[in-house]
Each structure stands twice: as structure tokens, then as C-alpha cells.
C-alpha positions as CSV (number, residue, x, y, z in Angstrom):
1,X,273.1,-78.4,30.0
2,X,269.9,-77.4,31.8
3,X,271.7,-76.0,34.8
4,X,272.3,-72.3,35.1
5,X,274.7,-70.5,37.5
6,X,272.9,-68.9,40.4
7,X,275.8,-66.6,40.8
8,X,275.2,-65.1,37.4
9,X,271.6,-64.3,38.2
10,X,272.5,-62.7,41.5
11,X,275.1,-60.6,39.8
12,X,272.6,-59.4,37.3
13,X,270.0,-58.5,40.1
14,X,272.7,-56.8,42.1
15,X,273.9,-54.7,39.2
16,X,270.3,-53.7,38.5
17,X,269.8,-52.6,42.1
18,X,273.0,-50.4,42.0
19,X,271.8,-48.7,38.7
20,X,268.4,-48.0,40.2
21,X,269.9,-46.6,43.4
22,X,272.1,-44.3,41.4
23,X,269.2,-43.0,39.4
24,X,267.2,-42.4,42.6
25,X,270.1,-40.5,44.2
26,X,270.5,-38.4,41.0
27,X,266.8,-37.5,41.0
28,X,266.9,-36.5,44.7
29,X,269.9,-34.2,44.2
30,X,268.5,-32.7,41.1
31,X,265.1,-32.0,42.7
32,X,266.7,-30.3,45.7
33,X,268.9,-28.1,43.5
34,X,266.0,-27.1,41.3
35,X,264.1,-25.8,44.3
36,X,266.8,-23.2,44.7
37,X,267.0,-22.2,41.0
38,X,264.9,-19.4,39.5
39,X,263.4,-19.6,36.1
40,X,266.1,-19.3,33.5
41,X,266.8,-19.8,29.8
42,X,269.6,-22.0,28.3
43,X,272.0,-21.3,25.5
44,X,271.8,-23.8,22.7
45,X,275.5,-24.6,23.2
46,X,274.6,-26.3,26.5
47,X,272.3,-28.8,24.8
48,X,274.2,-31.5,22.9
49,X,271.4,-32.3,20.5
50,X,270.7,-28.7,19.3
51,X,271.3,-28.3,15.5
52,X,273.6,-26.0,13.8
53,X,273.5,-24.4,10.4
54,X,275.2,-26.3,7.6
55,X,278.3,-24.7,6.1
56,X,278.6,-27.1,3.2
57,X,276.3,-28.6,0.6
58,X,276.3,-32.1,-0.7
59,X,275.4,-33.1,-4.2
60,X,273.4,-36.4,-4.5
61,X,271.4,-37.8,-7.4
62,X,272.0,-34.5,-9.3
63,X,270.1,-32.5,-6.7
64,X,271.7,-29.8,-4.6
65,X,271.0,-29.9,-0.9
66,X,269.6,-26.7,0.5
67,X,271.3,-25.1,3.5
68,X,269.7,-26.3,6.6
69,X,270.7,-27.8,10.0
70,X,272.8,-30.7,11.1
71,X,272.8,-32.7,14.3
72,X,276.1,-31.4,15.6
73,X,276.3,-28.8,18.4
74,X,276.7,-25.1,18.1
75,X,275.0,-21.6,18.0
76,X,276.1,-21.2,21.6
77,X,274.9,-17.6,21.8
78,X,271.3,-18.3,20.6
79,X,269.0,-18.5,23.6
80,X,266.3,-21.0,23.8
81,X,262.6,-20.1,24.4
82,X,262.3,-18.3,27.7
83,X,259.4,-20.6,28.6
84,X,262.0,-23.3,29.1
85,X,261.9,-22.8,32.9
86,X,262.4,-24.8,36.0
87,X,259.3,-26.9,35.5
88,X,260.5,-27.9,32.0
89,X,263.9,-28.8,33.3
90,X,262.3,-30.9,36.1
91,X,260.3,-32.8,33.5
92,X,263.4,-33.5,31.5
93,X,265.3,-34.7,34.5
94,X,262.5,-37.0,35.6
95,X,262.4,-38.4,32.1
96,X,266.1,-39.1,32.2
97,X,265.8,-40.8,35.5
98,X,263.0,-43.0,34.4
99,X,264.8,-43.8,31.2
100,X,268.1,-44.5,32.9
101,X,266.5,-46.8,35.4
102,X,264.3,-48.5,32.9
103,X,267.0,-49.7,30.5
104,X,268.5,-52.0,33.2
105,X,265.5,-52.7,35.4
106,X,263.1,-53.6,32.6
107,X,265.3,-56.4,31.5
108,X,267.5,-57.5,34.4
109,X,265.0,-57.6,37.3
110,X,263.6,-60.9,36.4
111,X,265.6,-63.9,35.1
112,X,264.1,-65.7,32.1
113,X,263.2,-69.3,32.4
114,X,265.6,-71.4,30.3
115,X,265.0,-75.1,29.6
116,X,266.0,-77.9,27.2
117,X,263.6,-78.6,24.4
118,X,264.4,-82.0,23.1
119,X,261.0,-82.3,21.5
120,X,261.6,-79.2,19.4
121,X,264.8,-80.4,17.7
122,X,267.0,-80.1,20.8
123,X,268.9,-77.2,22.3
124,X,267.8,-74.7,24.9
125,X,265.1,-72.0,24.8
126,X,264.7,-69.1,27.2
127,X,261.3,-67.4,27.7
128,X,261.4,-63.8,26.6
129,X,258.9,-61.1,25.9
130,X,258.9,-60.0,22.3
131,X,259.4,-56.2,21.9
132,X,256.6,-54.2,20.3
133,X,257.6,-52.4,17.1
134,X,256.5,-51.8,13.5
135,X,258.6,-53.9,11.1
136,X,259.9,-52.0,8.1
137,X,259.3,-55.1,5.9
138,X,256.8,-57.9,6.0
139,X,257.6,-61.3,4.7
140,X,255.2,-63.8,3.2
141,X,257.0,-66.9,2.0
142,X,259.9,-65.7,-0.1
143,X,258.4,-62.3,-0.8
144,X,259.5,-59.3,1.2
145,X,257.4,-56.1,1.1
146,X,258.0,-52.7,2.6
147,X,255.3,-51.7,5.1
148,X,255.4,-47.9,4.6
149,X,256.6,-45.1,2.5
150,X,260.2,-45.9,1.5
151,X,261.1,-42.2,1.4
152,X,260.2,-41.6,5.1
153,X,262.4,-42.3,8.1
154,X,259.3,-43.3,10.0
155,X,259.1,-46.5,8.0
156,X,262.4,-47.8,9.3
157,X,262.9,-46.1,12.6
158,X,260.6,-48.2,14.8
159,X,262.4,-51.4,13.9
160,X,265.8,-49.9,14.2
161,X,265.1,-48.4,17.6
162,X,263.6,-51.8,18.8
163,X,266.7,-53.5,17.5
164,X,268.8,-51.3,19.8
165,X,266.5,-52.2,22.8
166,X,266.9,-55.9,21.8
167,X,270.7,-55.5,22.1
168,X,270.2,-53.8,25.5
169,X,268.1,-56.8,26.6
170,X,270.8,-59.2,25.4
171,X,273.5,-57.2,27.2
172,X,271.5,-57.1,30.5
173,X,271.0,-60.9,30.4
174,X,274.1,-61.9,28.7
175,X,275.4,-64.2,31.5
176,X,272.1,-66.2,31.4
177,X,271.7,-66.4,27.7
178,X,275.4,-67.0,26.8
179,X,275.8,-69.7,29.5
180,X,272.6,-71.5,28.6
181,X,274.7,-74.1,26.8
182,X,273.2,-73.3,23.4
183,X,274.5,-70.4,21.2
184,X,271.1,-70.2,19.5
185,X,269.6,-68.6,22.6
186,X,271.7,-65.5,21.9
187,X,271.2,-65.9,18.1
188,X,267.4,-65.7,18.5
189,X,267.9,-62.3,20.1
190,X,270.1,-61.3,17.1
191,X,267.4,-62.3,14.6
192,X,269.7,-64.8,12.9
193,X,267.6,-67.7,14.3
194,X,263.9,-67.3,13.9
195,X,262.1,-64.1,12.9
196,X,260.7,-62.7,16.2
197,X,263.6,-60.3,17.0
198,X,263.5,-56.8,15.6
199,X,267.0,-57.4,14.4
200,X,265.7,-59.9,11.9
201,X,266.0,-58.2,8.5
202,X,267.7,-55.3,10.2
203,X,270.1,-54.8,7.3
204,X,267.2,-53.9,5.0
205,X,265.9,-51.4,7.6
206,X,269.4,-49.9,7.9
207,X,269.7,-49.6,4.2
208,X,266.3,-47.9,3.8
209,X,267.2,-45.4,6.6
210,X,270.5,-44.5,5.1
211,X,268.9,-43.9,1.7
212,X,266.5,-41.5,3.4
213,X,269.4,-39.8,5.2
214,X,271.2,-39.4,1.9
215,X,268.5,-37.1,0.6
216,X,267.9,-35.2,3.9
217,X,269.0,-31.6,4.2
218,X,269.6,-32.2,7.9
219,X,272.8,-34.2,7.3
220,X,275.9,-32.6,5.8
221,X,278.6,-34.5,3.9
222,X,280.9,-35.3,6.9
223,X,278.0,-36.4,9.0
224,X,276.7,-38.6,6.2
225,X,280.1,-40.3,6.0
226,X,280.0,-40.9,9.7
227,X,276.6,-42.4,9.4
228,X,277.9,-44.8,6.7
229,X,280.6,-45.9,9.1
230,X,278.1,-46.4,11.9
231,X,275.9,-48.4,9.5
232,X,278.7,-50.8,8.4
233,X,280.2,-51.2,11.9
234,X,276.9,-52.0,13.6
235,X,276.0,-54.6,11.1
236,X,279.5,-56.1,11.2
237,X,279.3,-56.2,15.0
238,X,276.0,-58.1,15.0
239,X,277.5,-60.6,12.5
240,X,280.6,-61.0,14.8
241,X,278.4,-61.8,17.8
242,X,276.5,-64.3,15.8
243,X,279.6,-66.0,14.4
244,X,281.2,-66.4,17.9
245,X,278.0,-67.9,19.5
246,X,277.4,-70.1,16.5
247,X,280.9,-71.4,16.7
248,X,280.5,-72.6,20.3
249,X,278.5,-75.6,19.0
250,X,281.5,-76.9,17.1
251,X,284.5,-76.6,19.5
252,X,285.9,-79.5,21.4
253,X,286.5,-77.9,24.8
254,X,284.6,-75.7,27.2
255,X,287.7,-73.5,27.5
256,X,287.4,-72.6,23.8
257,X,283.7,-72.1,24.0
258,X,284.2,-69.8,27.0
259,X,286.7,-67.8,24.9
260,X,284.2,-67.5,22.0
261,X,281.5,-66.3,24.4
262,X,283.9,-63.7,25.8
263,X,284.6,-62.5,22.2
264,X,280.9,-62.3,21.6
265,X,280.4,-60.2,24.7
266,X,283.2,-57.8,23.6
267,X,281.6,-57.5,20.1
268,X,278.2,-56.8,21.8
269,X,279.6,-53.9,23.8
270,X,281.2,-52.3,20.8
271,X,278.1,-52.9,18.7
272,X,275.8,-51.2,21.3
273,X,278.0,-48.1,21.3
274,X,278.1,-47.6,17.6
275,X,274.4,-48.6,17.2
276,X,273.5,-45.8,19.6
277,X,275.4,-43.3,17.4
278,X,273.6,-44.6,14.3
279,X,270.2,-44.2,16.0
280,X,271.1,-40.7,17.3
281,X,272.0,-39.6,13.8
282,X,268.7,-40.8,12.4
283,X,266.5,-39.3,15.1
284,X,266.6,-35.6,13.9
285,X,265.4,-36.7,10.5
286,X,262.4,-38.5,12.0
287,X,261.6,-35.6,14.3
288,X,261.7,-33.2,11.3
289,X,259.3,-35.5,9.4
290,X,256.9,-35.5,12.4
291,X,257.0,-31.8,12.7
292,X,256.4,-31.3,9.0
293,X,253.4,-33.7,9.2
294,X,252.0,-31.9,12.2
295,X,252.3,-28.5,10.4
296,X,250.1,-29.7,7.6
């Protein structure tokens, strides 16, 4: 139970090395190409996150939404600021390289130390660095209190974003955590065991964020319906991962436990994909809040 496959750790390290090499190669090619490119401006249609004007309004709580922007693409003929030149593109590319390398390398380059903890009720625990974030809710005993303005996306976004990073960490180290011999190792990352994970109480943070989105002029009706699907699918996915890993403690054979861990892995991959869409849909609302706050 306290023995962990060396092969799994080496696979994780090798995978990380490949990802890092790809990012470095991309940066080298990008830099060489940019040296040959004169300053230029981009059309908004070439940037996937550029907003478009709303063509429909949504009625909620008796209030009509004003015509504004959504997070879909469009306005292909509208040029961006001419100051968006080669240096700016270089900074963007460098940021993407760092981010792309960081997702895997920040988690997968070092294997956590896992050990049996009989003196703490049994099972296995793996060392892990807690992610820094601002929780949307604080809990004292049985009382739960919101930590910020319930009408602002900022109150919920930090925890939701950290929850995504926690799933990334779980994905990068899945072989180590899932094969530790104790499903609670994975469940601690999901926030269903203990309260250190940003995914603990994540349903409340999701609910608060969706309520803010429901009153935001940045999201049209179709987009809001998509957001609702992302919300439910992500939460269901986390519950499915939890169920599969919890069930490994009650099966009679290793073959069945292995199958459950495999189902948990599949659920994690699906959950990460839809969670990313949920996060991307919320981000423009947060950015709009920050811009409005900066303008005051």
C-alpha cells in the first residue's frame, strides 16, 4: 500500500519534458518570425476572445438587458489599436509560452511524497502545496458567510479559477495520486475530503458566479444557456470523479478498483474541458468589472 510505481513517476517527468520542449521550440520559431515582420494591426476577427455586439436582449427579474457585447467572436473588419505592434505580439507570445510550460511543469516536475498515516486514522496522504486563492465563502462551525460583494464576479472568480488549477494539478499527477492505494488522496484534491482544496464549497461559488452572469449585459440568452450547461456538467463531473475514487475502497478485486480509477480519469478529462469553458465565459464579466472600477 505504501509502494508507488517508479514507472508512473518517470512517465510524468518524461511527459513534462516533452511539453516544455514543445513550448521552447514554439517560442524560438515565433521569435525568429517576428524579427521579419513589420509593425501591423490585427482585425478583431483574428482574435478569438474579442467581443461582438448583442443582437438579442434577455429579460431577467423584470429588467431589460441593454445592448452590449458578448464573448463570441466577430466584427472582423474592425481594426484593433494600431499600437498593437510587434513588441506587443512578442509579449503575448512569451506569455503564452510561459503559461503553456507552467501548467505541466509547475505540477509534474516533482513527485509528491506519499506515505501511510496509520496514526491519523489510516489511509495514505501525499504532500501537496496548497494553492493560493481568495475563498468566496468562509466557514466557522456550521455558519457559512460570503467574503465579498455577492453582486460582483470578483467575489467568486478567484476560487473558481483556483479550482481549475487544482484539477490541472490532479490531472498532471493522476498516476501517483490514483495509484496511492487510497481514494481519499484524490478526493482531498476535489475538496470532498477536508477543506483545503479550492474545490471545497465550489458549488456555492459556481452558483454565485452564475447569478452575477444572469444580470450581466455581456452575456446574451444563448450564451447564458451554454453557461448553465457548463455549470451543471462541471459539477456533475467532479461528483463522478469523487464517486469512482470513493468506490475503490469497497470493491473486492484490484481489477475492479483499476476500472473505477480509469472511469475517474475519464471523468476528470471531460470535467477539465467543460470547466475551462465555464471559466472562459465568466472572465469577460470580471474584466469588465475591473475596467469599470479603474475608471472610477
